[in-house]
N, C-alpha and C positions, 0 to 999 in steps of 0.2 A: 504495500500500500506505499502510494506516495505521497508525501506532505506538501501542502500547499505552504510555498513561504509566506510569513507573516512576523510583522514586529508589533511590539506592545508598547505602549509609553503612557504614563499617568501623570498628569498635569494639575496644577490647582492655581488659584488664585482667589483671594478673600475668602469667601466660604463655598465656593465653587470648586468641583471635582470632574475631571473627564477622565474617563478611560477608554483609549483610543487603541485603534487596529488598523494597522497599513496593511495592505495585502497589493501586490503586482497588479494592475489593471488598468482600465482607461480612463481613470480619474473621478469614477461615482463617489459622493459622499453622502453618508447616511447618520442622522444623529437622532437618536431614539426614534428610530423608525420611521422619520422624517427627512427630505433633502435638505440639503443646506438652505436651499432659496426659501424654502416653508419655515425652517427653524428659525432663521436669520433674515428677517424680511428685510432689514435696512443692509445696504452696500458696505458702509462702514464696517460694520460688526463681521460680514463676510470675508471683506478684505483684511482684519485683524485676526479672524481665527487661522485662514490660509497661507498668512505671509512666510511660515517656514519652508512650504512648499515652492513657492515663489522665490525666495532668497537661495534655497539649495538647486535651482533650476530642473525640479523633478515634476512640475505640476503637469498633471494629467497620464503621470506614469504610474500613479499608485492609488487604490480605491480606500477611501477612509471611514470606518464605522467607529463610532462613538457613543459612549453613554455619559450624558451628563445631569450633575444633580448638583442642587443649591443654588443660592445667590440669584442675582437676575442676569439680565441677556447681556452686558457689559463684562461681568466677572467669567459668565460661561464662556464667552467667547476669549477671554485670556487664557482660561483654563485649557480649552481647547488647543490653542496656538503652543502652549506649553507641552500638553502631551503628544501633538504631532511632533514638535521638535524632537523631545526624548524619542520616539519611534523611530524618526529618521538618523539620528543618531545610533541606535541599536542596528539600523539596516545598513547603514555605512559610518563606521568610528571617523572615519576622513572629514566628515561633515561636521565635526566638534570644533 
């Protein structure tokens, strides 16, 4: 049985916690069972949350699945950003 490569990261900001799983894919993003656009209707929050993917130059190469808890939208976007960054470092330590 072959294992699908996946990388995990936990991000925190204020009282928000994000548990993130990155898998190689086409860039689909699911947060608590909803798309990124549904979960964060404001473009500014979507931009904050996905910044690590843009900075690392891997936007569109990983699928992101996340569970967010606690806090408000801004804290959750920051926690998601932190979790994605940690998962990317697990995927490629050279990004540190």
